[in-house]
C-alpha positions as a Markdown table, in Angstrom:
| # | Residue | x | y | z |
|---|---|---|---|---|
| 1 | Met | 91.1 | -106.7 | -21.5 |
| 2 | Arg | 93.6 | -104.1 | -20.2 |
| 3 | Tyr | 92.5 | -101.4 | -17.1 |
| 4 | Thr | 93.1 | -98.8 | -20.1 |
| 5 | Tyr | 91.1 | -95.7 | -20.9 |
| 6 | Ser | 90.3 | -97.2 | -24.8 |
| 7 | Glu | 89.7 | -100.6 | -23.2 |
| 8 | Phe | 87.0 | -98.8 | -21.1 |
| 9 | Thr | 84.9 | -97.0 | -24.1 |
| 10 | Asn | 85.0 | -99.4 | -26.4 |
| 11 | Phe | 83.5 | -101.4 | -23.1 |
| 12 | Cys | 80.5 | -98.8 | -23.2 |
| 13 | Met | 79.9 | -98.5 | -26.9 |
| 14 | Lys | 79.2 | -102.6 | -26.8 |
| 15 | Arg | 76.8 | -102.7 | -24.4 |
| 16 | Asn | 75.3 | -99.3 | -24.4 |
| 17 | Ala | 74.2 | -98.3 | -27.7 |
| 18 | Gly | 73.8 | -94.4 | -26.8 |
| 19 | Ile | 77.5 | -94.0 | -25.7 |
| 20 | Arg | 79.9 | -93.3 | -28.6 |
| 21 | Val | 83.0 | -91.4 | -28.9 |
| 22 | Asp | 83.5 | -88.8 | -31.9 |
| 23 | Gly | 86.6 | -87.1 | -31.8 |
| 24 | Asp | 87.0 | -85.4 | -28.9 |
| 25 | Ile | 83.2 | -85.6 | -27.6 |
| 26 | Val | 81.5 | -88.5 | -26.0 |
| 27 | Trp | 77.7 | -88.8 | -26.4 |
| 28 | Ser | 75.4 | -89.8 | -24.1 |
| 29 | His | 72.7 | -90.4 | -26.3 |
| 30 | Arg | 71.8 | -86.9 | -27.9 |
| 31 | Ile | 73.8 | -85.2 | -25.0 |
| 32 | Pro | 77.2 | -84.2 | -26.2 |
| 33 | Val | 80.1 | -83.8 | -23.2 |
| 34 | Pro | 83.9 | -83.7 | -23.6 |
| 35 | Glu | 85.9 | -86.1 | -23.8 |
| 36 | Ser | 88.2 | -84.3 | -21.3 |
| 37 | Leu | 85.6 | -84.7 | -18.8 |
| 38 | Ile | 84.8 | -88.3 | -19.4 |
| 39 | Lys | 88.3 | -89.1 | -18.9 |
| 40 | Arg | 88.2 | -87.5 | -15.8 |
| 41 | Ile | 85.9 | -89.7 | -14.5 |
| 42 | Phe | 87.5 | -92.8 | -15.8 |
| 43 | Phe | 91.1 | -91.6 | -14.6 |
| 44 | Gly | 90.2 | -90.2 | -11.3 |
| 45 | Ala | 87.6 | -93.1 | -10.7 |
| 46 | Glu | 90.0 | -93.8 | -7.5 |
| 47 | Gly | 88.6 | -90.5 | -5.7 |
| 48 | Leu | 84.9 | -91.1 | -7.3 |
| 49 | Leu | 84.7 | -94.5 | -5.9 |
| 50 | Asp | 85.9 | -93.8 | -2.7 |
| 51 | Ala | 82.9 | -91.7 | -2.6 |
| 52 | Tyr | 80.5 | -94.2 | -4.3 |
| 53 | Leu | 81.4 | -97.1 | -1.5 |
| 54 | Asp | 80.4 | -94.1 | 1.3 |
| 55 | His | 77.1 | -93.8 | -0.3 |
| 56 | Leu | 76.4 | -97.5 | -1.0 |
| 57 | Ile | 77.8 | -98.6 | 2.6 |
| 58 | Ser | 75.5 | -96.2 | 3.7 |
| 59 | Ser | 72.8 | -96.9 | 1.7 |
| 60 | Ile | 72.5 | -100.6 | 3.2 |
| 61 | Ala | 73.2 | -99.4 | 6.8 |
| 62 | Ile | 69.8 | -97.5 | 6.4 |
| 63 | Val | 68.5 | -100.3 | 4.8 |
| 64 | Ile | 69.5 | -103.2 | 7.6 |
| 65 | Tyr | 67.9 | -100.8 | 9.9 |
| 66 | Asp | 64.6 | -100.1 | 8.2 |
| 67 | Leu | 64.4 | -104.3 | 7.7 |
| 68 | Ser | 65.2 | -104.6 | 11.5 |
| 69 | Asn | 62.2 | -101.9 | 12.8 |
| 70 | Asn | 59.6 | -102.2 | 10.2 |
| 71 | Ser | 60.7 | -98.8 | 8.6 |
| 72 | Asn | 61.3 | -95.8 | 5.5 |
| 73 | Thr | 64.2 | -94.0 | 6.5 |
| 74 | Leu | 65.9 | -95.0 | 3.2 |
| 75 | Asp | 62.6 | -92.7 | 1.2 |
| 76 | Glu | 64.4 | -89.6 | 2.8 |
| 77 | Leu | 67.9 | -90.3 | 1.9 |
| 78 | Pro | 70.2 | -88.8 | 1.0 |
| 79 | Ser | 68.7 | -85.4 | 2.5 |
| 80 | Pro | 71.3 | -82.4 | 4.2 |
| 81 | Lys | 67.9 | -81.4 | 5.6 |
| 82 | Phe | 67.0 | -85.0 | 7.2 |
| 83 | Val | 70.9 | -85.7 | 8.3 |
| 84 | Ala | 70.6 | -81.8 | 10.0 |
| 85 | Asp | 67.0 | -82.8 | 12.0 |
| 86 | Asn | 67.6 | -86.0 | 12.6 |
| 87 | Ser | 70.9 | -86.3 | 14.2 |
| 88 | Thr | 69.6 | -88.5 | 17.4 |
| 89 | Leu | 68.1 | -91.2 | 14.4 |
| 90 | Leu | 71.0 | -91.2 | 12.5 |
| 91 | Ile | 73.4 | -92.3 | 15.4 |
| 92 | Lys | 70.7 | -95.0 | 16.3 |
| 93 | Ile | 70.7 | -96.2 | 13.0 |
| 94 | Trp | 74.9 | -96.2 | 12.6 |
| 95 | Thr | 75.1 | -98.5 | 16.1 |
| 96 | Phe | 72.9 | -100.6 | 15.1 |
| 97 | Ala | 74.4 | -101.5 | 11.6 |
| 98 | Gln | 77.7 | -101.7 | 13.1 |
| 99 | Ser | 76.5 | -104.3 | 15.6 |
| 100 | His | 74.9 | -106.0 | 13.1 |
| 101 | Glu | 76.4 | -108.9 | 11.5 |
| 102 | Lys | 75.2 | -108.9 | 8.1 |
| 103 | Phe | 76.2 | -104.7 | 7.7 |
| 104 | Thr | 80.1 | -105.7 | 8.2 |
| 105 | Gln | 80.0 | -108.7 | 6.3 |
| 106 | Leu | 78.9 | -106.7 | 3.1 |
| 107 | Gln | 80.9 | -103.7 | 3.9 |
| 108 | Asp | 83.8 | -106.0 | 4.1 |
| 109 | Val | 82.7 | -107.9 | 1.1 |
| 110 | Ile | 82.4 | -104.2 | -0.9 |
| 111 | Ile | 85.6 | -103.1 | -0.1 |
| 112 | Lys | 87.5 | -106.1 | -1.2 |
| 113 | Ser | 85.9 | -106.1 | -4.5 |
| 114 | Ser | 86.7 | -102.7 | -4.8 |
| 115 | Gly | 90.4 | -103.4 | -5.0 |
| 116 | Leu | 90.5 | -99.9 | -3.5 |
| 117 | Gly | 93.6 | -99.9 | -1.3 |
| 118 | Ser | 93.1 | -97.1 | 0.6 |
| 119 | Tyr | 89.6 | -97.4 | 1.9 |
| 120 | Thr | 89.2 | -97.8 | 5.4 |
| 121 | Pro | 85.7 | -99.2 | 6.9 |
| 122 | Leu | 82.8 | -96.1 | 6.9 |
| 123 | Asp | 82.8 | -94.0 | 10.3 |
| 124 | Leu | 79.8 | -92.2 | 11.4 |
| 125 | Pro | 81.4 | -88.8 | 9.9 |
| 126 | Arg | 81.7 | -90.4 | 7.0 |
| 127 | Phe | 78.1 | -91.8 | 6.9 |
| 128 | Arg | 76.6 | -88.5 | 7.9 |
| 129 | Gln | 78.5 | -86.8 | 5.5 |
| 130 | Ala | 77.2 | -89.0 | 2.5 |
| 131 | Leu | 73.9 | -88.8 | 3.9 |
| 132 | Lys | 73.7 | -84.5 | 3.5 |
| 133 | His | 74.4 | -85.4 | -0.5 |
| 134 | Lys | 71.4 | -83.3 | -2.2 |
| 135 | Gly | 70.0 | -84.9 | -5.0 |
| 136 | Lys | 68.6 | -87.9 | -6.0 |
| 137 | Lys | 67.3 | -90.6 | -3.3 |
| 138 | Tyr | 69.1 | -94.1 | -3.1 |
| 139 | Glu | 66.7 | -96.3 | -5.1 |
| 140 | Arg | 68.3 | -94.6 | -7.5 |
| 141 | Leu | 71.8 | -95.6 | -6.9 |
| 142 | Tyr | 73.4 | -97.6 | -9.1 |
| 143 | Val | 74.5 | -100.7 | -7.9 |
| 144 | Pro | 76.8 | -103.1 | -10.9 |
| 145 | Thr | 76.4 | -106.7 | -11.6 |
| 146 | Val | 78.4 | -108.3 | -9.1 |
| 147 | Leu | 78.0 | -106.2 | -6.4 |
| 148 | Lys | 74.3 | -106.7 | -6.4 |
| 149 | Asn | 74.4 | -110.7 | -6.8 |
| 150 | Arg | 77.1 | -110.7 | -3.9 |
| 151 | Ile | 74.8 | -108.7 | -1.8 |
| 152 | Gly | 71.8 | -111.2 | -3.0 |
| 153 | Glu | 73.9 | -114.2 | -1.4 |
| 154 | Ile | 74.3 | -112.3 | 2.0 |
| 155 | Ala | 71.5 | -109.9 | 2.4 |
| 156 | Pro | 68.6 | -110.3 | -0.8 |
| 157 | Lys | 65.9 | -107.7 | 0.5 |
| 158 | Ile | 68.6 | -105.1 | 0.4 |
| 159 | Asn | 68.4 | -105.4 | -3.5 |
| 160 | His | 64.6 | -104.8 | -3.4 |
| 161 | Arg | 65.6 | -100.9 | -2.0 |
| 162 | Val | 68.6 | -99.7 | -3.3 |
| 163 | Gly | 69.6 | -99.5 | -7.2 |
| 164 | Ile | 66.1 | -100.3 | -7.8 |
| 165 | Ser | 65.1 | -96.9 | -10.4 |
| 166 | Asn | 67.0 | -95.5 | -13.3 |
| 167 | Gly | 70.6 | -95.6 | -11.8 |
| 168 | Asp | 71.0 | -92.3 | -12.1 |
| 169 | Met | 71.7 | -91.0 | -8.8 |
| 170 | Phe | 75.5 | -90.5 | -8.8 |
| 171 | Gly | 75.3 | -88.2 | -11.5 |
| 172 | Asn | 74.5 | -85.2 | -9.2 |
| 173 | Val | 78.0 | -86.6 | -7.2 |
| 174 | Ile | 80.4 | -86.7 | -9.9 |
| 175 | Ala | 78.9 | -83.0 | -11.3 |
| 176 | Asp | 79.9 | -82.0 | -7.6 |
| 177 | Asp | 83.0 | -83.8 | -8.1 |
| 178 | Leu | 83.8 | -81.6 | -11.3 |
| 179 | Asn | 82.2 | -78.4 | -10.0 |
| 180 | Ile | 80.0 | -79.1 | -13.4 |
| 181 | Tyr | 76.5 | -78.6 | -13.8 |
| 182 | Arg | 75.3 | -77.9 | -17.2 |
| 183 | Ser | 72.1 | -78.9 | -18.2 |
| 184 | Gly | 72.0 | -82.7 | -19.1 |
| 185 | Phe | 75.5 | -83.6 | -18.0 |
| 186 | Cys | 74.6 | -85.3 | -14.7 |
| 187 | Asp | 72.6 | -88.2 | -16.9 |
| 188 | Ala | 75.7 | -88.4 | -19.2 |
| 189 | Phe | 77.7 | -88.8 | -16.2 |
| 190 | Ala | 75.3 | -90.8 | -14.7 |
| 191 | Gly | 75.4 | -93.3 | -17.8 |
| 192 | Val | 79.2 | -93.3 | -18.0 |
| 193 | Phe | 79.5 | -94.1 | -14.3 |
| 194 | Lys | 77.1 | -97.1 | -14.4 |
| 195 | Glu | 79.1 | -98.6 | -17.1 |
| 196 | Tyr | 82.2 | -97.4 | -15.6 |
| 197 | Leu | 81.7 | -100.0 | -12.9 |
| 198 | Glu | 80.9 | -102.7 | -14.4 |
| 199 | Phe | 83.3 | -102.5 | -16.2 |
| 200 | Lys | 85.6 | -102.0 | -13.2 |
| 201 | Phe | 84.0 | -104.4 | -10.9 |
| 202 | Leu | 83.1 | -107.2 | -13.7 |
| 203 | His | 86.7 | -107.4 | -14.5 |
| 204 | Phe | 89.0 | -105.7 | -12.5 |
| 205 | Gly | 87.5 | -106.2 | -9.2 |
| 206 | Ser | 91.2 | -106.5 | -7.5 |
| 207 | Val | 92.2 | -103.9 | -9.4 |
| 208 | Asp | 93.3 | -100.2 | -7.5 |
| 209 | Pro | 93.0 | -97.7 | -10.0 |
| 210 | Ser | 95.4 | -95.5 | -8.1 |
| 211 | Leu | 98.2 | -98.2 | -9.3 |
| 212 | Ser | 96.7 | -98.4 | -12.8 |
| 213 | Ala | 95.6 | -95.4 | -14.3 |
| 214 | Leu | 96.2 | -91.8 | -14.2 |
| 215 | Gly | 94.9 | -89.8 | -11.6 |
| 216 | Val | 94.3 | -85.8 | -12.2 |
| 217 | Ala | 96.7 | -84.2 | -9.8 |
| 218 | Arg | 96.7 | -80.8 | -11.0 |
| 219 | Glu | 96.1 | -78.6 | -14.3 |
| 220 | Glu | 98.5 | -76.0 | -15.0 |
| 221 | Ile | 96.6 | -73.6 | -17.7 |
| 222 | Tyr | 99.0 | -71.1 | -20.0 |
| 223 | Pro | 96.6 | -69.2 | -21.8 |
| 224 | Glu | 96.5 | -69.2 | -25.5 |
| 225 | Ile | 98.8 | -72.5 | -25.6 |
| 226 | Gly | 97.6 | -75.2 | -24.0 |
| 227 | Val | 96.8 | -77.3 | -20.2 |
| 228 | Leu | 99.8 | -79.2 | -18.6 |
| 229 | Ile | 98.2 | -82.0 | -16.8 |
| 230 | Val | 100.6 | -83.0 | -13.9 |
| 231 | Ser | 99.8 | -86.7 | -12.9 |
| 232 | Lys | 100.7 | -89.8 | -11.4 |
| 233 | His | 100.7 | -92.4 | -14.2 |
| 234 | Gln | 102.6 | -95.8 | -14.3 |
| 235 | Thr | 104.6 | -95.4 | -17.7 |
| 236 | Asn | 108.0 | -94.7 | -18.2 |
| 237 | Ser | 107.3 | -91.3 | -20.3 |
| 238 | Leu | 107.9 | -88.1 | -18.6 |
| 239 | Trp | 105.9 | -86.9 | -20.6 |
| 240 | Glu | 103.1 | -87.3 | -23.4 |
| 241 | Pro | 100.6 | -85.2 | -25.6 |
| 242 | Cys | 97.1 | -85.4 | -25.5 |
| 243 | Leu | 94.1 | -83.5 | -26.9 |
| 244 | Gly | 91.6 | -81.3 | -24.9 |
| 245 | Val | 88.2 | -79.7 | -25.3 |
| 246 | Gln | 87.8 | -79.1 | -29.0 |
| 247 | Gly | 91.0 | -80.3 | -30.5 |
| 248 | Ala | 93.0 | -78.2 | -28.1 |
| 249 | Ile | 96.8 | -80.0 | -27.7 |
| 250 | Asn | 97.9 | -80.4 | -24.4 |
| 251 | Ala | 100.2 | -82.6 | -22.3 |
| 252 | Arg | 100.7 | -84.9 | -19.5 |
| 253 | Val | 103.7 | -84.8 | -17.0 |
| 254 | Asn | 104.2 | -88.5 | -15.5 |
| 255 | Glu | 104.7 | -87.1 | -11.6 |
| 256 | Ala | 106.0 | -90.6 | -11.0 |
| 257 | His | 108.9 | -89.7 | -12.7 |
| 258 | Pro | 112.3 | -90.3 | -11.1 |
| 259 | Leu | 113.3 | -86.3 | -12.0 |
| 260 | Leu | 110.4 | -85.2 | -10.7 |
| 261 | Leu | 110.5 | -87.5 | -7.3 |
| 262 | Ser | 113.7 | -85.9 | -6.9 |
| 263 | Asp | 114.5 | -83.9 | -3.7 |
| 264 | His | 118.1 | -82.9 | -4.7 |
| 265 | Leu | 117.2 | -81.3 | -7.9 |
| 266 | Asn | 116.3 | -77.7 | -8.5 |
| 267 | Glu | 113.9 | -76.5 | -11.6 |
| 268 | Lys | 117.1 | -75.5 | -13.6 |
| 269 | Glu | 118.8 | -78.3 | -12.8 |
| 270 | Lys | 115.7 | -80.5 | -14.3 |
| 271 | Leu | 115.5 | -78.2 | -16.9 |
| 272 | Asp | 118.6 | -79.0 | -18.2 |
| 273 | Leu | 118.9 | -82.6 | -17.6 |
| 274 | Ile | 116.2 | -83.1 | -19.7 |
| 275 | Ile | 117.7 | -80.8 | -22.6 |
| 276 | Leu | 120.8 | -83.3 | -21.9 |
| 277 | Ala | 118.8 | -86.5 | -22.4 |
| 278 | Leu | 117.3 | -85.5 | -24.9 |
| 279 | Ser | 120.8 | -84.2 | -26.8 |
| 280 | Tyr | 122.4 | -87.8 | -25.8 |
| 281 | Glu | 119.8 | -89.6 | -27.5 |
| 282 | Glu | 120.0 | -87.5 | -30.5 |
| 283 | Met | 123.4 | -88.1 | -31.3 |
| 284 | Gly | 123.0 | -91.5 | -30.2 |
| 285 | Thr | 120.8 | -91.9 | -33.3 |
| 286 | Met | 122.7 | -93.8 | -36.1 |
| 287 | Ser | 120.1 | -94.1 | -39.0 |
| 288 | Glu | 120.7 | -90.4 | -41.5 |
| 289 | Ser | 116.7 | -90.9 | -42.1 |
| 290 | Glu | 115.9 | -90.8 | -38.4 |
| 291 | Lys | 118.4 | -87.8 | -38.0 |
| 292 | Glu | 116.6 | -85.9 | -40.5 |
| 293 | Leu | 113.2 | -86.5 | -38.6 |
| 294 | Ile | 114.6 | -85.2 | -35.2 |
| 295 | Glu | 116.4 | -82.2 | -36.6 |
| 296 | Ser | 113.7 | -80.7 | -38.3 |
| 297 | Phe | 111.2 | -82.1 | -35.2 |
| 298 | Arg | 113.9 | -80.0 | -32.5 |
| 299 | Gln | 114.1 | -76.9 | -35.0 |
| 300 | Arg | 110.5 | -77.4 | -35.4 |
| 301 | Val | 110.0 | -77.3 | -31.5 |
| 302 | Ser | 112.4 | -74.5 | -30.5 |
| 303 | Gln | 110.1 | -72.2 | -33.4 |
| 304 | Thr | 106.9 | -73.3 | -31.5 |
| 305 | Leu | 108.3 | -72.9 | -27.9 |
| 306 | Lys | 109.4 | -69.0 | -28.9 |
| 307 | Gly | 106.1 | -68.2 | -30.3 |
| 308 | Phe | 105.3 | -69.4 | -26.8 |
| 309 | Val | 107.3 | -67.2 | -25.0 |
| 310 | Asp | 106.6 | -64.2 | -27.1 |
| 311 | Ser | 102.6 | -65.0 | -26.1 |
| 312 | Met | 103.9 | -65.1 | -22.3 |
| 313 | Glu | 105.7 | -62.3 | -22.3 |
| 314 | Ser | 102.6 | -60.3 | -24.1 |
| 315 | Leu | 100.1 | -61.6 | -21.8 |
| 316 | Ala | 102.7 | -60.5 | -18.4 |
| 317 | Ala | 102.9 | -57.2 | -20.4 |
| 318 | Val | 98.9 | -57.0 | -20.8 |
| 319 | Thr | 98.5 | -58.2 | -17.0 |
| 320 | Glu | 101.5 | -55.2 | -15.5 |
| 321 | Ile | 99.2 | -52.7 | -17.6 |
| 322 | Arg | 96.2 | -53.5 | -15.9 |
């Protein structure tokens, strides 16, 4: 099994009959979600896993405090109001957890199991920030089987408090991250991310998503033309086409390619080198049939490019009039 988007979706569909891919739509039970959003969950997993670990480790700190002090603080969290009203208590909980051997042991196990090279141990500001999340409580935070087993080996009572119901809490966190709040999407996000956690921790515990998956850096939108997704990913290609919402044809640009990493070339020089590289490879092709295909492709690209320029100039003219 490889750490790829296609392997992930296959994993989801084998494990969960409610998830299926249909063209550019991913169905989570009866909820249709644009595949582009599911790809953002997979390819943006580094940031989501950072947030997930913050929430999981925060919940463990609270449970350890509760178990030692016969309290039920976890039932109230996360909650922005609770955080605002109980600053002293939260400092007390955090200090207690930091001094507890099982907390430090569990935190170390969880971080190492995640493969996140950039993740650092939780601190008080991130602890408080995680607890400020507005949504479902930590009893509904999903814990993948691998982590649940490892937690059970060290502090089994924690598994009786965290992740015991629904497992849909993190859907709200993802919705906040994507800034998308359509009805039903939170449940779909939660369901897909649960499968991602199983996929990641079961098969790729040592894999850092930042090194193995495409992480969307930014999107450059060209109205009525498409979206250029500028990204860092581990391939040799400078660019590759991709499908967007409702079949739109977009493109990914590999920001990690040496051409784009160079600080010594301006934008015109980079464009010139791209054209020269295309010409070099075309002229170096010996097969006549391949030459005909490339020539036809070049001519069609030129015509499409002319149309794109016309569209951009028309849009600019409309903008100036307004």
